[in-house]
N, C-alpha and C positions, 0 to 999 in steps of 0.2 A: 463556528466551532472550533475550538483550539486543538492541534495535534502534535505530538512531538514524531517527526519524520526524518530517520536516521539521526537523531541528536538535535535537528533544529526545531523550535518552535515555529508553527505555521498555525495561521488561520486559514480555514478554507469551509467553502459551501457542499461539498459532496457529501452524499449520506451513505454511499456504499464503498468498499474497496474497487469493485470494478470501475466506479465512477473516478474515484482519485485514479486509479493508473491509467484511465483515458486522459483526464487533465493534465496529469505529468507528461504524457505523451511516451509511456514506457509501452514497450511489447511484452504484452500478458504471456507469451509463451518463452521468456527468455527471463522469466521475473520469479523470484521466490520473494513470498511476503510472510511477514511476522506479525501478528496484534496481540500485544501485550504480552510477550513471550511464548505464543502458538503460533506454529506456523500453518497458514492457510492454504489449503488445497487450490489450485488454480479453477478448478471447478465450482467453488465455492465462492470464489470472489463476488459475484453478482448478488449472494445471499448474505454477505457479512457486510452488517451493518455498524458504521463507524460510530462512535460515543465521543463527547468531547471528554477531553484529555488521555485519549488513546495513545499508546506510544506504539509507532511502528517503526520497522526495520525493512526497508526495500532494496533488495540485491538483484542488480540487473547483471546478467551475463552478457561478455561481449566475446565475439569469435576473434581469432587472429593466431599466429604462430610464431 
């Protein structure tokens, strides 16, 4: 399946947002995800099915000072 993630074209085999987050080794607790312009609540990552040509923005927060 073809996705655009943070402006980059990628071919992936993940079927849900939760699978994608895990495959990318991102911490879901520090992540904001937007699929096709809509922010997805963390508790819905597992139920959010990805489709060919979806556009995702994934913002991972990093602590520091």
